[in-house]
C-alpha positions as CSV (number, residue, x, y, z in Angstrom):
1,M,0.1,-7.1,-17.0
2,A,-3.1,-5.3,-17.9
3,G,-6.5,-7.0,-17.7
4,R,-7.7,-8.7,-20.8
5,F,-11.4,-8.5,-21.7
6,V,-13.5,-9.8,-24.6
7,A,-15.3,-7.2,-26.7
8,T,-19.0,-6.7,-25.9
9,P,-21.1,-7.3,-28.9
10,E,-23.7,-4.8,-30.2
11,L,-27.3,-5.4,-29.1
12,P,-29.7,-6.7,-31.7
13,G,-31.9,-4.0,-33.2
14,S,-35.1,-6.0,-32.9
15,G,-36.6,-8.9,-31.1
16,L,-36.1,-7.5,-27.6
17,L,-38.8,-6.0,-25.3
18,D,-38.2,-2.4,-24.3
19,F,-37.2,-3.3,-20.7
20,Q,-34.8,-5.9,-22.1
21,A,-33.2,-3.5,-24.5
22,I,-32.8,-0.9,-21.7
23,L,-31.4,-3.5,-19.3
24,F,-28.9,-4.9,-21.8
25,A,-27.8,-1.5,-23.0
26,A,-27.1,-0.4,-19.4
27,M,-25.2,-3.7,-18.7
28,K,-23.2,-3.3,-21.9
29,E,-22.2,0.3,-21.0
30,N,-21.3,-0.6,-17.4
31,I,-19.1,-3.5,-18.6
32,E,-17.4,-1.3,-21.2
33,L,-16.7,1.3,-18.5
34,L,-15.4,-1.2,-16.1
35,T,-13.1,-2.8,-18.7
36,G,-11.9,0.6,-20.1
37,T,-13.3,-0.2,-23.6
38,R,-16.0,2.5,-23.6
39,G,-13.6,5.4,-24.6
40,E,-13.8,7.2,-21.3
41,V,-11.0,9.8,-21.4
42,D,-9.8,9.7,-17.8
43,L,-10.6,5.9,-17.3
44,A,-12.1,6.9,-13.9
45,S,-14.6,4.0,-14.1
46,R,-12.1,1.4,-15.3
47,A,-11.8,-1.6,-12.9
48,L,-8.5,-2.5,-11.3
49,V,-7.6,-6.1,-11.8
50,R,-4.9,-8.1,-10.0
51,G,-2.4,-7.7,-12.9
52,D,-2.7,-3.9,-12.7
53,I,-1.2,-3.8,-9.1
54,T,2.4,-4.3,-8.4
55,V,3.8,-4.1,-4.9
56,Q,7.2,-4.6,-3.5
57,Q,7.4,-6.9,-0.6
58,V,8.2,-5.2,2.7
59,G,10.0,-8.3,4.1
60,Q,10.9,-9.1,7.7
61,Q,11.1,-6.2,10.1
62,E,14.7,-6.0,11.3
63,M,13.9,-4.4,14.7
64,V,12.2,-6.9,16.9
65,Q,13.2,-5.5,20.3
66,V,15.1,-2.6,21.8
67,T,18.5,-3.5,23.2
68,P,18.2,-3.6,27.0
69,R,19.8,-0.8,28.9
70,S,23.2,-1.6,30.3
71,P,22.9,-2.9,33.9
72,Q,26.2,-1.2,34.6
73,G,24.8,2.4,34.7
74,Y,26.8,5.1,36.4
75,L,25.7,6.4,39.7
76,H,25.4,10.2,39.7
77,S,22.8,11.9,41.9
78,A,23.7,15.3,40.6
79,I,22.2,14.7,37.1
80,S,18.5,15.5,37.2
81,G,18.1,14.0,40.6
82,T,18.5,10.4,39.3
83,D,20.5,7.7,40.8
84,E,21.7,6.1,37.6
85,V,22.8,7.4,34.2
86,A,23.1,5.0,31.2
87,S,26.5,4.1,30.0
88,L,27.9,5.2,26.6
89,T,27.6,1.6,25.4
90,A,23.9,1.6,26.2
91,L,23.4,4.9,24.5
92,R,25.1,3.7,21.4
93,A,23.0,0.5,21.4
94,L,19.8,2.6,21.7
95,T,21.0,4.9,18.8
96,N,21.6,1.8,16.7
97,D,18.1,0.5,17.5
98,V,16.5,3.8,16.5
99,Q,18.4,3.8,13.2
100,V,17.3,0.2,12.5
101,L,13.7,1.2,13.2
102,A,14.0,4.3,11.0
103,N,15.3,2.0,8.1
104,D,12.4,-0.4,8.6
105,L,9.9,2.5,8.5
106,F,11.5,3.9,5.4
107,R,11.1,0.6,3.5
108,T,7.5,0.3,4.7
109,R,6.8,3.8,3.4
110,Q,8.4,3.0,0.0
111,A,6.1,-0.1,-0.3
112,L,3.0,1.9,0.8
113,D,3.9,4.7,-1.6
114,A,4.2,2.2,-4.5
115,L,0.9,0.7,-3.7
116,I,-0.8,4.0,-3.5
117,K,0.7,5.0,-6.8
118,N,-0.6,1.8,-8.4
119,L,-4.1,2.3,-7.1
120,G,-4.1,6.0,-8.0
121,G,-3.4,5.2,-11.7
């Protein structure tokens, strides 16, 4: 929904002091530029109003914590000098957590891109 503005009336030709005429003319021009009624080609000075901006809700983040590593790791001192190697189950849980995080990030980027597009015109 675009902003709605009332037309700015023309200034009277007489009855104003010089400083008043200059002040009112500047105010009228600024109001017309801000409301997009001045005829500015690129609308660079047009004000954004609440109805001009639409944003999709990001919603609740799905990933709230990383699945803990399996306590039943495998002992194997020959792998990189460590005493324990995570199980396949723990690796799969971690892979799933990373995918959930990637999905959350993708949705957040979509919402941010939509907002930037709205603000950019």
